[in-house]
All heavy atoms as a GROMACS GRO file, in nm:
protein
  647
    1MET      N    1  10.899   2.257   5.154
    1MET     CA    2  10.994   2.146   5.178
    1MET      C    3  10.935   2.022   5.222
    1MET      O    4  10.959   1.921   5.169
    1MET     CB    5  11.112   2.188   5.268
    1MET     CG    6  11.213   2.101   5.289
    1MET     SD    7  11.355   2.175   5.372
    1MET     CE    8  11.477   2.058   5.324
    2GLY      N    9  10.840   2.039   5.316
    2GLY     CA   10  10.754   1.926   5.363
    2GLY      C   11  10.675   1.861   5.262
    2GLY      O   12  10.651   1.737   5.266
    3LEU      N   13  10.624   1.937   5.167
    3LEU     CA   14  10.550   1.885   5.051
    3LEU      C   15  10.637   1.809   4.964
    3LEU      O   16  10.586   1.686   4.928
    3LEU     CB   17  10.483   2.000   4.971
    3LEU     CG   18  10.388   1.966   4.867
    3LEU    CD1   19  10.268   1.889   4.934
    3LEU    CD2   20  10.336   2.082   4.796
    4HIS      N   21  10.754   1.839   4.931
    4HIS     CA   22  10.850   1.763   4.855
    4HIS      C   23  10.892   1.639   4.925
    4HIS      O   24  10.917   1.548   4.857
    4HIS     CB   25  10.964   1.854   4.811
    4HIS     CG   26  10.928   1.962   4.717
    4HIS    ND1   27  10.877   1.938   4.593
    4HIS    CD2   28  10.926   2.097   4.740
    4HIS    CE1   29  10.847   2.065   4.537
    4HIS    NE2   30  10.879   2.158   4.629
    5LEU      N   31  10.909   1.652   5.050
    5LEU     CA   32  10.960   1.530   5.126
    5LEU      C   33  10.845   1.424   5.157
    5LEU      O   34  10.866   1.323   5.194
    5LEU     CB   35  11.012   1.573   5.251
    5LEU     CG   36  11.139   1.654   5.248
    5LEU    CD1   37  11.193   1.697   5.390
    5LEU    CD2   38  11.260   1.575   5.182
    6GLY      N   39  10.726   1.474   5.115
    6GLY     CA   40  10.609   1.371   5.147
    6GLY      C   41  10.556   1.381   5.286
    6GLY      O   42  10.474   1.304   5.330
    7VAL      N   43  10.606   1.476   5.373
    7VAL     CA   44  10.567   1.498   5.513
    7VAL      C   45  10.419   1.549   5.511
    7VAL      O   46  10.333   1.513   5.594
    7VAL     CB   47  10.657   1.578   5.589
    7VAL    CG1   48  10.600   1.602   5.734
    7VAL    CG2   49  10.792   1.522   5.596
    8LEU      N   50  10.394   1.647   5.418
    8LEU     CA   51  10.261   1.699   5.407
    8LEU      C   52  10.189   1.666   5.282
    8LEU      O   53  10.257   1.653   5.177
    8LEU     CB   54  10.276   1.860   5.405
    8LEU     CG   55  10.350   1.920   5.522
    8LEU    CD1   56  10.366   2.069   5.495
    8LEU    CD2   57  10.255   1.908   5.650
    9THR      N   58  10.052   1.652   5.288
    9THR     CA   59   9.988   1.633   5.166
    9THR      C   60   9.952   1.755   5.108
    9THR      O   61   9.973   1.864   5.172
    9THR     CB   62   9.854   1.559   5.201
    9THR    OG1   63   9.776   1.648   5.285
    9THR    CG2   64   9.874   1.425   5.273
   10GLY      N   65   9.908   1.752   4.985
   10GLY     CA   66   9.869   1.882   4.917
   10GLY      C   67   9.758   1.954   4.977
   10GLY      O   68   9.759   2.080   4.991
   11ARG      N   69   9.665   1.881   5.048
   11ARG     CA   70   9.555   1.945   5.107
   11ARG      C   71   9.606   2.015   5.240
   11ARG      O   72   9.573   2.128   5.270
   11ARG     CB   73   9.446   1.847   5.137
   11ARG     CG   74   9.321   1.906   5.219
   11ARG     CD   75   9.227   1.809   5.238
   11ARG     NE   76   9.158   1.782   5.109
   11ARG     CZ   77   9.064   1.683   5.091
   11ARG    NH1   78   9.022   1.617   5.186
   11ARG    NH2   79   9.010   1.672   4.968
   12THR      N   80   9.685   1.944   5.318
   12THR     CA   81   9.746   2.005   5.432
   12THR      C   82   9.826   2.131   5.412
   12THR      O   83   9.819   2.231   5.485
   12THR     CB   84   9.831   1.912   5.512
   12THR    OG1   85   9.758   1.777   5.539
   12THR    CG2   86   9.882   1.959   5.643
   13TYR      N   87   9.914   2.121   5.306
   13TYR     CA   88   9.993   2.240   5.259
   13TYR      C   89   9.908   2.357   5.215
   13TYR      O   90   9.920   2.470   5.262
   13TYR     CB   91  10.076   2.200   5.148
   13TYR     CG   92  10.168   2.304   5.098
   13TYR    CD1   93  10.288   2.342   5.160
   13TYR    CD2   94  10.139   2.377   4.971
   13TYR    CE1   95  10.371   2.447   5.119
   13TYR    CE2   96  10.222   2.483   4.927
   13TYR     CZ   97  10.333   2.513   5.003
   13TYR     OH   98  10.409   2.611   4.960
   14THR      N   99   9.793   2.328   5.151
   14THR     CA  100   9.700   2.430   5.120
   14THR      C  101   9.626   2.496   5.237
   14THR      O  102   9.623   2.616   5.236
   14THR     CB  103   9.598   2.372   5.028
   14THR    OG1  104   9.655   2.319   4.907
   14THR    CG2  105   9.498   2.485   4.972
   15VAL      N  106   9.607   2.422   5.331
   15VAL     CA  107   9.540   2.476   5.455
   15VAL      C  108   9.633   2.566   5.531
   15VAL      O  109   9.599   2.677   5.574
   15VAL     CB  110   9.496   2.362   5.537
   15VAL    CG1  111   9.452   2.419   5.684
   15VAL    CG2  112   9.373   2.288   5.482
   16ILE      N  113   9.762   2.518   5.541
   16ILE     CA  114   9.867   2.595   5.606
   16ILE      C  115   9.888   2.737   5.541
   16ILE      O  116   9.898   2.837   5.599
   16ILE     CB  117  10.000   2.525   5.619
   16ILE    CG1  118   9.982   2.402   5.707
   16ILE    CG2  119  10.113   2.612   5.655
   16ILE    CD1  120  10.093   2.304   5.717
   17ILE      N  121   9.890   2.741   5.404
   17ILE     CA  122   9.908   2.858   5.338
   17ILE      C  123   9.788   2.948   5.341
   17ILE      O  124   9.805   3.073   5.362
   17ILE     CB  125   9.935   2.831   5.174
   17ILE    CG1  126  10.065   2.749   5.176
   17ILE    CG2  127   9.936   2.957   5.097
   17ILE    CD1  128  10.185   2.824   5.217
   18LEU      N  129   9.664   2.890   5.333
   18LEU     CA  130   9.554   2.968   5.345
   18LEU      C  131   9.534   3.040   5.492
   18LEU      O  132   9.492   3.150   5.504
   18LEU     CB  133   9.428   2.899   5.327
   18LEU     CG  134   9.398   2.862   5.171
   18LEU    CD1  135   9.285   2.768   5.153
   18LEU    CD2  136   9.389   2.976   5.090
   19VAL      N  137   9.572   2.959   5.580
   19VAL     CA  138   9.573   3.012   5.731
   19VAL      C  139   9.677   3.131   5.742
   19VAL      O  140   9.645   3.230   5.802
   19VAL     CB  141   9.596   2.908   5.833
   19VAL    CG1  142   9.629   2.960   5.974
   19VAL    CG2  143   9.479   2.818   5.845
   20ALA      N  144   9.792   3.111   5.685
   20ALA     CA  145   9.898   3.215   5.695
   20ALA      C  146   9.853   3.352   5.621
   20ALA      O  147   9.874   3.448   5.672
   20ALA     CB  148  10.022   3.162   5.626
   21ILE      N  149   9.785   3.327   5.511
   21ILE     CA  150   9.748   3.450   5.443
   21ILE      C  151   9.626   3.510   5.506
   21ILE      O  152   9.627   3.629   5.516
   21ILE     CB  153   9.708   3.404   5.284
   21ILE    CG1  154   9.830   3.361   5.214
   21ILE    CG2  155   9.634   3.519   5.221
   21ILE    CD1  156   9.797   3.302   5.074
   22SER      N  157   9.528   3.432   5.560
   22SER     CA  158   9.421   3.496   5.621
   22SER      C  159   9.462   3.567   5.748
   22SER      O  160   9.407   3.674   5.779
   22SER     CB  161   9.299   3.394   5.645
   22SER     OG  162   9.356   3.294   5.726
   23THR      N  163   9.539   3.508   5.826
   23THR     CA  164   9.580   3.570   5.962
   23THR      C  165   9.659   3.699   5.924
   23THR      O  166   9.663   3.796   6.001
   23THR     CB  167   9.658   3.485   6.048
   23THR    OG1  168   9.767   3.420   5.975
   23THR    CG2  169   9.565   3.369   6.096
   24SER      N  170   9.743   3.693   5.826
   24SER     CA  171   9.833   3.803   5.791
   24SER      C  172   9.731   3.923   5.740
   24SER      O  173   9.758   4.042   5.769
   24SER     CB  174   9.923   3.774   5.678
   24SER     OG  175  10.019   3.682   5.722
   25ALA      N  176   9.627   3.894   5.665
   25ALA     CA  177   9.526   3.987   5.626
   25ALA      C  178   9.447   4.048   5.733
   25ALA      O  179   9.408   4.167   5.737
   25ALA     CB  180   9.449   3.942   5.507
   26MET      N  181   9.419   3.958   5.835
   26MET     CA  182   9.321   4.011   5.938
   26MET      C  183   9.398   4.077   6.053
   26MET      O  184   9.340   4.162   6.120
   26MET     CB  185   9.258   3.889   6.006
   26MET     CG  186   9.158   3.813   5.912
   26MET     SD  187   9.078   3.672   5.980
   26MET     CE  188   9.158   3.635   6.130
   27ALA      N  189   9.525   4.064   6.067
   27ALA     CA  190   9.594   4.107   6.182
   27ALA      C  191   9.588   4.264   6.194
   27ALA      O  192   9.561   4.324   6.293
   27ALA     CB  193   9.740   4.063   6.189
   28PRO      N  194   9.631   4.338   6.082
   28PRO     CA  195   9.636   4.483   6.097
   28PRO      C  196   9.506   4.552   6.132
   28PRO      O  197   9.504   4.641   6.225
   28PRO     CB  198   9.687   4.527   5.958
   28PRO     CG  199   9.765   4.419   5.903
   28PRO     CD  200   9.686   4.295   5.955
   29PRO      N  201   9.384   4.517   6.063
   29PRO     CA  202   9.266   4.580   6.115
   29PRO      C  203   9.228   4.546   6.256
   29PRO      O  204   9.173   4.631   6.335
   29PRO     CB  205   9.168   4.531   6.018
   29PRO     CG  206   9.227   4.454   5.915
   29PRO     CD  207   9.371   4.438   5.955
   30LEU      N  208   9.253   4.414   6.298
   30LEU     CA  209   9.210   4.379   6.428
   30LEU      C  210   9.304   4.444   6.533
   30LEU      O  211   9.256   4.486   6.650
   30LEU     CB  212   9.231   4.226   6.454
   30LEU     CG  213   9.122   4.150   6.374
   30LEU    CD1  214   9.152   4.002   6.388
   30LEU    CD2  215   8.982   4.180   6.420
   31ILE      N  216   9.431   4.477   6.504
   31ILE     CA  217   9.526   4.541   6.597
   31ILE      C  218   9.474   4.688   6.602
   31ILE      O  219   9.469   4.738   6.716
   31ILE     CB  220   9.665   4.533   6.550
   31ILE    CG1  221   9.711   4.388   6.569
   31ILE    CG2  222   9.756   4.637   6.630
   31ILE    CD1  223   9.853   4.366   6.506
   32ARG      N  224   9.436   4.750   6.497
   32ARG     CA  225   9.392   4.890   6.500
   32ARG      C  226   9.261   4.894   6.582
   32ARG      O  227   9.246   4.986   6.672
   32ARG     CB  228   9.347   4.945   6.362
   32ARG     CG  229   9.473   4.994   6.292
   32ARG     CD  230   9.432   5.070   6.160
   32ARG     NE  231   9.530   5.032   6.063
   32ARG     CZ  232   9.517   4.948   5.970
   32ARG    NH1  233   9.394   4.894   5.952
   32ARG    NH2  234   9.608   4.921   5.883
   33ILE      N  235   9.171   4.813   6.572
   33ILE     CA  236   9.046   4.797   6.651
   33ILE      C  237   9.089   4.786   6.802
   33ILE      O  238   9.022   4.857   6.883
   33ILE     CB  239   8.953   4.687   6.612
   33ILE    CG1  240   8.898   4.728   6.472
   33ILE    CG2  241   8.835   4.670   6.704
   33ILE    CD1  242   8.819   4.608   6.400
   34ALA      N  243   9.170   4.689   6.828
   34ALA     CA  244   9.210   4.673   6.974
   34ALA      C  245   9.279   4.792   7.028
   34ALA      O  246   9.262   4.827   7.150
   34ALA     CB  247   9.290   4.549   6.981
   35MET      N  248   9.367   4.855   6.949
   35MET     CA  249   9.437   4.975   7.006
   35MET      C  250   9.360   5.094   7.030
   35MET      O  251   9.394   5.187   7.093
   35MET     CB  252   9.548   5.008   6.910
   35MET     CG  253   9.656   4.900   6.905
   35MET     SD  254   9.728   4.864   7.066
   35MET     CE  255   9.833   5.004   7.087
   36ARG      N  256   9.231   5.110   6.964
   36ARG     CA  257   9.147   5.219   6.998
   36ARG      C  258   9.106   5.229   7.134
   36ARG      O  259   9.074   5.338   7.181
   36ARG     CB  260   9.024   5.204   6.908
   36ARG     CG  261   9.043   5.236   6.768
   36ARG     CD  262   8.910   5.228   6.687
   36ARG     NE  263   8.934   5.212   6.539
   36ARG     CZ  264   8.850   5.165   6.458
   36ARG    NH1  265   8.744   5.112   6.495
   36ARG    NH2  266   8.879   5.156   6.331
   37HIS      N  267   9.108   5.119   7.205
   37HIS     CA  268   9.047   5.124   7.344
   37HIS      C  269   9.165   5.138   7.453
   37HIS      O  270   9.144   5.149   7.560
   37HIS     CB  271   8.988   4.991   7.375
   37HIS     CG  272   8.874   4.964   7.282
   37HIS    ND1  273   8.747   5.029   7.284
   37HIS    CD2  274   8.862   4.880   7.180
   37HIS    CE1  275   8.680   4.992   7.187
   37HIS    NE2  276   8.743   4.895   7.123
   38ILE      N  277   9.292   5.175   7.392
   38ILE     CA  278   9.407   5.188   7.481
   38ILE      C  279   9.439   5.328   7.477
   38ILE      O  280   9.457   5.390   7.370
   38ILE     CB  281   9.526   5.091   7.440
   38ILE    CG1  282   9.481   4.942   7.457
   38ILE    CG2  283   9.652   5.124   7.526
   38ILE    CD1  284   9.584   4.847   7.403
   39ASP      N  285   9.465   5.388   7.594
   39ASP     CA  286   9.508   5.528   7.596
   39ASP      C  287   9.648   5.541   7.557
   39ASP      O  288   9.738   5.460   7.595
   39ASP     CB  289   9.491   5.581   7.748
   39ASP     CG  290   9.343   5.610   7.782
   39ASP    OD1  291   9.272   5.623   7.687
   39ASP    OD2  292   9.316   5.599   7.900
   40HIS      N  293   9.681   5.637   7.482
   40HIS     CA  294   9.821   5.664   7.434
   40HIS      C  295   9.893   5.743   7.544
   40HIS      O  296   9.834   5.825   7.605
   40HIS     CB  297   9.828   5.745   7.304
   40HIS     CG  298   9.765   5.669   7.184
   40HIS    ND1  299   9.824   5.554   7.139
   40HIS    CD2  300   9.656   5.697   7.115
   40HIS    CE1  301   9.750   5.510   7.031
   40HIS    NE2  302   9.654   5.601   7.017
   41ALA      N  303  10.024   5.711   7.549
   41ALA     CA  304  10.110   5.788   7.634
   41ALA      C  305  10.132   5.928   7.573
   41ALA      O  306  10.100   5.947   7.456
   41ALA     CB  307  10.246   5.720   7.654
   42VAL      N  308  10.185   6.016   7.643
   42VAL     CA  309  10.198   6.165   7.598
   42VAL      C  310  10.299   6.151   7.487
   42VAL      O  311  10.274   6.231   7.386
   42VAL     CB  312  10.258   6.249   7.722
   42VAL    CG1  313  10.303   6.387   7.664
   42VAL    CG2  314  10.167   6.257   7.829
   43GLU      N  315  10.395   6.078   7.483
   43GLU     CA  316  10.493   6.077   7.373
   43GLU      C  317  10.438   6.032   7.256
   43GLU      O  318  10.460   6.066   7.146
   43GLU     CB  319  10.609   5.969   7.419
   43GLU     CG  320  10.703   6.031   7.531
   43GLU     CD  321  10.646   5.987   7.665
   43GLU    OE1  322  10.545   5.912   7.675
   43GLU    OE2  323  10.700   6.034   7.762
   44GLU      N  324  10.340   5.933   7.259
   44GLU     CA  325  10.274   5.876   7.138
   44GLU      C  326  10.183   5.986   7.071
   44GLU      O  327  10.172   6.004   6.969
   44GLU     CB  328  10.199   5.744   7.171
   44GLU     CG  329  10.125   5.694   7.062
   44GLU     CD  330  10.218   5.641   6.953
   44GLU    OE1  331  10.348   5.638   6.964
   44GLU    OE2  332  10.176   5.593   6.839
   45ARG      N  333  10.112   6.059   7.163
   45ARG     CA  334  10.016   6.159   7.117
   45ARG      C  335  10.102   6.274   7.047
   45ARG      O  336  10.063   6.316   6.940
   45ARG     CB  337   9.939   6.217   7.227
   45ARG     CG  338   9.823   6.126   7.278
   45ARG     CD  339   9.728   6.197   7.358
   45ARG     NE  340   9.781   6.247   7.492
   45ARG     CZ  341   9.780   6.176   7.597
   45ARG    NH1  342   9.719   6.058   7.603
   45ARG    NH2  343   9.830   6.233   7.704
   46LEU      N  344  10.220   6.308   7.095
   46LEU     CA  345  10.310   6.406   7.034
   46LEU      C  346  10.352   6.352   6.902
   46LEU      O  347  10.364   6.421   6.802
   46LEU     CB  348  10.424   6.436   7.132
   46LEU     CG  349  10.384   6.527   7.250
   46LEU    CD1  350  10.506   6.531   7.342
   46LEU    CD2  351  10.324   6.659   7.215
   47ARG      N  352  10.391   6.227   6.894
   47ARG     CA  353  10.436   6.167   6.778
   47ARG      C  354  10.342   6.171   6.663
   47ARG      O  355  10.366   6.204   6.550
   47ARG     CB  356  10.491   6.017   6.799
   47ARG     CG  357  10.567   5.959   6.681
   47ARG     CD  358  10.587   5.810   6.700
   47ARG     NE  359  10.458   5.733   6.699
   47ARG     CZ  360  10.390   5.684   6.585
   47ARG    NH1  361  10.434   5.727   6.468
   47ARG    NH2  362  10.283   5.620   6.599
   48LEU      N  363  10.220   6.120   6.705
   48LEU     CA  364  10.106   6.127   6.605
   48LEU      C  365  10.069   6.267   6.560
   48LEU      O  366  10.046   6.284   6.440
   48LEU     CB  367   9.985   6.058   6.662
   48LEU     CG  368   9.998   5.911   6.684
   48LEU    CD1  369   9.878   5.855   6.773
   48LEU    CD2  370  10.013   5.840   6.566
   49ARG      N  371  10.076   6.364   6.656
   49ARG     CA  372  10.052   6.503   6.603
   49ARG      C  373  10.157   6.552   6.508
   49ARG      O  374  10.115   6.624   6.420
   49ARG     CB  375  10.045   6.588   6.735
   49ARG     CG  376  10.004   6.730   6.703
   49ARG     CD  377  10.038   6.822   6.821
   49ARG     NE  378  10.180   6.840   6.827
   49ARG     CZ  379  10.248   6.893   6.929
   49ARG    NH1  380  10.176   6.932   7.032
   49ARG    NH2  381  10.372   6.910   6.928
   50ASP      N  382  10.273   6.525   6.534
   50ASP     CA  383  10.378   6.576   6.455
   50ASP      C  384  10.422   6.486   6.335
   50ASP      O  385  10.523   6.520   6.260
   50ASP     CB  386  10.504   6.597   6.537
   50ASP     CG  387  10.487   6.703   6.651
   50ASP    OD1  388  10.393   6.783   6.629
   50ASP    OD2  389  10.560   6.698   6.765
   51ALA      N  390  10.352   6.383   6.316
   51ALA     CA  391  10.387   6.288   6.200
   51ALA      C  392  10.363   6.360   6.068
   51ALA      O  393  10.274   6.433   6.042
   51ALA     CB  394  10.285   6.168   6.209
   52VAL      N  395  10.461   6.329   5.981
   52VAL     CA  396  10.455   6.389   5.848
   52VAL      C  397  10.372   6.298   5.761
   52VAL      O  398  10.401   6.173   5.758
   52VAL     CB  399  10.607   6.388   5.785
   52VAL    CG1  400  10.599   6.444   5.640
   52VAL    CG2  401  10.692   6.478   5.879
   53PRO      N  402  10.275   6.360   5.683
   53PRO     CA  403  10.194   6.267   5.602
   53PRO      C  404  10.273   6.213   5.486
   53PRO      O  405  10.362   6.258   5.437
   53PRO     CB  406  10.081   6.364   5.554
   53PRO     CG  407  10.143   6.495   5.576
   53PRO     CD  408  10.235   6.485   5.683
   54ALA      N  409  10.228   6.092   5.448
   54ALA     CA  410  10.284   6.025   5.335
   54ALA      C  411  10.254   6.090   5.210
   54ALA      O  412  10.151   6.153   5.192
   54ALA     CB  413  10.245   5.876   5.328
   55PRO      N  414  10.358   6.104   5.116
   55PRO     CA  415  10.328   6.173   4.991
   55PRO      C  416  10.228   6.085   4.903
   55PRO      O  417  10.215   5.964   4.915
   55PRO     CB  418  10.468   6.166   4.919
   55PRO     CG  419  10.546   6.061   4.980
   55PRO     CD  420  10.497   6.044   5.126
   56ALA      N  421  10.164   6.159   4.812
   56ALA     CA  422  10.062   6.093   4.730
   56ALA      C  423  10.136   6.007   4.638
   56ALA      O  424  10.247   6.019   4.603
   56ALA     CB  425   9.991   6.200   4.659
   57ALA      N  426  10.070   5.887   4.600
   57ALA     CA  427  10.121   5.789   4.514
   57ALA      C  428  10.170   5.843   4.384
   57ALA      O  429  10.276   5.793   4.320
   57ALA     CB  430  10.019   5.671   4.496
   58ASP      N  431  10.093   5.936   4.325
   58ASP     CA  432  10.131   5.994   4.187
   58ASP      C  433  10.267   6.065   4.190
   58ASP      O  434  10.321   6.089   4.088
   58ASP     CB  435  10.013   6.076   4.127
   58ASP     CG  436   9.979   6.194   4.210
   58ASP    OD1  437  10.010   6.191   4.335
   58ASP    OD2  438   9.911   6.269   4.157
   59THR      N  439  10.299   6.128   4.309
   59THR     CA  440  10.428   6.198   4.320
   59THR      C  441  10.550   6.100   4.326
   59THR      O  442  10.666   6.137   4.315
   59THR     CB  443  10.422   6.292   4.435
   59THR    OG1  444  10.419   6.220   4.549
   59THR    CG2  445  10.308   6.400   4.419
   60LEU      N  446  10.522   5.974   4.373
   60LEU     CA  447  10.629   5.892   4.384
   60LEU      C  448  10.676   5.810   4.259
   60LEU      O  449  10.792   5.776   4.243
   60LEU     CB  450  10.594   5.770   4.483
   60LEU     CG  451  10.573   5.820   4.634
   60LEU    CD1  452  10.528   5.711   4.711
   60LEU    CD2  453  10.700   5.878   4.693
   61ARG      N  454  10.594   5.794   4.164
   61ARG     CA  455  10.628   5.706   4.041
   61ARG      C  456  10.735   5.781   3.965
   61ARG      O  457  10.824   5.700   3.932
   61ARG     CB  458  10.505   5.699   3.959
   61ARG     CG  459  10.406   5.602   4.007
   61ARG     CD  460  10.301   5.558   3.913
   61ARG     NE  461  10.202   5.474   3.976
   61ARG     CZ  462  10.077   5.513   4.012
   61ARG    NH1  463  10.040   5.632   3.967
   61ARG    NH2  464   9.994   5.438   4.060
   62PRO      N  465  10.742   5.901   3.934
   62PRO     CA  466  10.862   5.958   3.862
   62PRO      C  467  10.993   5.938   3.937
   62PRO      O  468  11.092   5.907   3.874
   62PRO     CB  469  10.824   6.110   3.841
   62PRO     CG  470  10.675   6.109   3.854
   62PRO     CD  471  10.640   6.002   3.952
   63ALA      N  472  10.984   5.953   4.070
   63ALA     CA  473  11.107   5.942   4.142
   63ALA      C  474  11.144   5.803   4.145
   63ALA      O  475  11.277   5.768   4.127
   63ALA     CB  476  11.093   5.989   4.295
   64LEU      N  477  11.065   5.709   4.153
   64LEU     CA  478  11.099   5.558   4.151
   64LEU      C  479  11.155   5.526   4.021
   64LEU      O  480  11.258   5.455   4.013
   64LEU     CB  481  10.977   5.470   4.182
   64LEU     CG  482  10.918   5.476   4.336
   64LEU    CD1  483  10.791   5.406   4.334
   64LEU    CD2  484  11.026   5.422   4.423
   65LYS      N  485  11.105   5.580   3.905
   65LYS     CA  486  11.150   5.552   3.782
   65LYS      C  487  11.293   5.595   3.758
   65LYS      O  488  11.389   5.535   3.714
   65LYS     CB  489  11.078   5.605   3.666
   65LYS     CG  490  10.944   5.538   3.638
   65LYS     CD  491  10.868   5.599   3.523
   65LYS     CE  492  10.740   5.537   3.494
   65LYS     NZ  493  10.671   5.609   3.392
   66ARG      N  494  11.312   5.724   3.814
   66ARG     CA  495  11.453   5.783   3.805
   66ARG      C  496  11.547   5.703   3.885
   66ARG      O  497  11.650   5.686   3.846
   66ARG     CB  498  11.437   5.935   3.854
   66ARG     CG  499  11.566   6.008   3.844
   66ARG     CD  500  11.569   6.148   3.898
   66ARG     NE  501  11.535   6.136   4.052
   66ARG     CZ  502  11.428   6.180   4.102
   66ARG    NH1  503  11.327   6.233   4.037
   66ARG    NH2  504  11.405   6.173   4.240
   67ASP      N  505  11.515   5.664   4.011
   67ASP     CA  506  11.599   5.587   4.099
   67ASP      C  507  11.633   5.454   4.028
   67ASP      O  508  11.746   5.413   4.043
   67ASP     CB  509  11.539   5.564   4.226
   67ASP     CG  510  11.520   5.698   4.308
   67ASP    OD1  511  11.588   5.789   4.267
   67ASP    OD2  512  11.451   5.697   4.416
   68ALA      N  513  11.538   5.397   3.976
   68ALA     CA  514  11.559   5.255   3.906
   68ALA      C  515  11.653   5.277   3.797
   68ALA      O  516  11.743   5.193   3.773
   68ALA     CB  517  11.419   5.195   3.861
   69ALA      N  518  11.641   5.385   3.719
   69ALA     CA  519  11.741   5.407   3.612
   69ALA      C  520  11.876   5.438   3.665
   69ALA      O  521  11.972   5.402   3.599
   69ALA     CB  522  11.685   5.526   3.533
   70ALA      N  523  11.889   5.510   3.782
   70ALA     CA  524  12.013   5.528   3.837
   70ALA      C  525  12.085   5.395   3.875
   70ALA      O  526  12.199   5.384   3.877
   70ALA     CB  527  11.999   5.630   3.961
   71VAL      N  528  12.004   5.301   3.923
   71VAL     CA  529  12.059   5.181   3.968
   71VAL      C  530  12.103   5.092   3.856
   71VAL      O  531  12.203   5.022   3.853
   71VAL     CB  532  11.958   5.101   4.070
   71VAL    CG1  533  12.009   4.965   4.095
   71VAL    CG2  534  11.939   5.186   4.188
   72ASP      N  535  12.009   5.078   3.763
   72ASP     CA  536  12.035   4.987   3.642
   72ASP      C  537  12.048   5.080   3.516
   72ASP      O  538  11.950   5.104   3.451
   72ASP     CB  539  11.926   4.892   3.630
   72ASP     CG  540  11.954   4.776   3.531
   72ASP    OD1  541  12.055   4.790   3.468
   72ASP    OD2  542  11.877   4.690   3.518
   73ARG      N  543  12.169   5.109   3.490
   73ARG     CA  544  12.192   5.198   3.362
   73ARG      C  545  12.151   5.124   3.227
   73ARG      O  546  12.140   5.196   3.128
   73ARG     CB  547  12.337   5.239   3.356
   73ARG     CG  548  12.388   5.312   3.475
   73ARG     CD  549  12.360   5.464   3.466
   73ARG     NE  550  12.409   5.531   3.574
   73ARG     CZ  551  12.352   5.633   3.624
   73ARG    NH1  552  12.240   5.687   3.569
   73ARG    NH2  553  12.391   5.699   3.735
   74ASP      N  554  12.140   4.993   3.229
   74ASP     CA  555  12.106   4.928   3.098
   74ASP      C  556  11.965   4.935   3.062
   74ASP      O  557  11.921   4.904   2.961
   74ASP     CB  558  12.150   4.784   3.121
   74ASP     CG  559  12.296   4.765   3.123
   74ASP    OD1  560  12.371   4.860   3.094
   74ASP    OD2  561  12.343   4.671   3.196
   75VAL      N  562  11.871   4.983   3.158
   75VAL     CA  563  11.734   4.988   3.138
   75VAL      C  564  11.683   5.131   3.084
   75VAL      O  565  11.723   5.223   3.144
   75VAL     CB  566  11.651   4.956   3.265
   75VAL    CG1  567  11.511   4.972   3.239
   75VAL    CG2  568  11.683   4.822   3.317
   76PRO      N  569  11.635   5.134   2.960
   76PRO     CA  570  11.608   5.270   2.908
   76PRO      C  571  11.481   5.311   2.989
   76PRO      O  572  11.386   5.240   3.010
   76PRO     CB  573  11.560   5.242   2.762
   76PRO     CG  574  11.535   5.091   2.755
   76PRO     CD  575  11.614   5.036   2.868
   77VAL      N  576  11.484   5.448   3.014
   77VAL     CA  577  11.373   5.509   3.085
   77VAL      C  578  11.343   5.641   3.035
   77VAL      O  579  11.422   5.708   2.994
   77VAL     CB  580  11.410   5.539   3.242
   77VAL    CG1  581  11.296   5.609   3.311
   77VAL    CG2  582  11.442   5.408   3.317
   78ARG      N  583  11.211   5.656   2.987
   78ARG     CA  584  11.167   5.784   2.935
   78ARG      C  585  11.167   5.886   3.036
   78ARG      O  586  11.096   5.874   3.142
   78ARG     CB  587  11.021   5.770   2.880
   78ARG     CG  588  11.024   5.679   2.758
   78ARG     CD  589  10.888   5.678   2.686
   78ARG     NE  590  10.794   5.773   2.743
   78ARG     CZ  591  10.665   5.750   2.764
   78ARG    NH1  592  10.624   5.628   2.739
   78ARG    NH2  593  10.580   5.842   2.810
   79THR      N  594  11.244   5.984   3.022
   79THR     CA  595  11.250   6.099   3.132
   79THR      C  596  11.178   6.224   3.087
   79THR      O  597  11.178   6.317   3.170
   79THR     CB  598  11.404   6.126   3.159
   79THR    OG1  599  11.463   6.167   3.042
   79THR    CG2  600  11.472   6.004   3.224
   80GLU      N  601  11.121   6.237   2.960
   80GLU     CA  602  11.058   6.360   2.930
   80GLU      C  603  10.949   6.399   3.006
   80GLU      O  604  10.917   6.513   3.026
   80GLU     CB  605  11.038   6.361   2.780
   80GLU     CG  606  10.922   6.256   2.738
   80GLU     CD  607  10.977   6.127   2.700
   80GLU    OE1  608  11.105   6.102   2.717
   80GLU    OE2  609  10.905   6.038   2.654
   81SER      N  610  10.880   6.303   3.063
   81SER     CA  611  10.751   6.330   3.139
   81SER      C  612  10.790   6.353   3.291
   81SER      O  613  10.708   6.378   3.370
   81SER     CB  614  10.648   6.216   3.124
   81SER     OG  615  10.704   6.094   3.181
   82MET      N  616  10.910   6.335   3.329
   82MET     CA  617  10.944   6.345   3.469
   82MET      C  618  10.982   6.487   3.506
   82MET      O  619  11.049   6.557   3.435
   82MET     CB  620  11.071   6.268   3.498
   82MET     CG  621  11.052   6.118   3.490
   82MET     SD  622  11.202   6.026   3.542
   82MET     CE  623  11.172   5.874   3.481
   83PRO      N  624  10.926   6.539   3.608
   83PRO     CA  625  10.954   6.675   3.655
   83PRO      C  626  11.096   6.681   3.705
   83PRO      O  627  11.154   6.586   3.765
   83PRO     CB  628  10.844   6.694   3.770
   83PRO     CG  629  10.820   6.566   3.811
   83PRO     CD  630  10.826   6.470   3.702
   84GLU      N  631  11.152   6.800   3.688
   84GLU     CA  632  11.281   6.821   3.741
   84GLU      C  633  11.266   6.868   3.891
   84GLU      O  634  11.174   6.926   3.933
   84GLU     CB  635  11.346   6.931   3.670
   84GLU     CG  636  11.385   6.905   3.534
   84GLU     CD  637  11.482   6.798   3.510
   84GLU    OE1  638  11.574   6.783   3.599
   84GLU    OE2  639  11.470   6.707   3.422
   85LEU      N  640  11.364   6.818   3.974
   85LEU     CA  641  11.369   6.834   4.107
   85LEU      C  642  11.467   6.949   4.152
   85LEU      O  643  11.558   6.971   4.085
   85LEU     CB  644  11.400   6.712   4.187
   85LEU     CG  645  11.291   6.606   4.167
   85LEU    CD1  646  11.345   6.483   4.252
   85LEU    CD2  647  11.163   6.630   4.222
   0.00000   0.00000   0.00000
């Protein structure tokens, strides 16, 4: 909006976008590194121990196709390669 109003120049807008992207990309690894040095409470250790692992990506694709077909009936979806649940 500021670019269209003439408040920001193209260069300033580019710098703002690059800073936003770079800080968003850097934050998760830096938080993980910082949190390694902090002791977890008993509740957090139990939560991590009992955490359910995420399913593999290849098991999610058929389900996503099936769910997308259920939402939008007008989209043709090949179901012959989908496993039955």
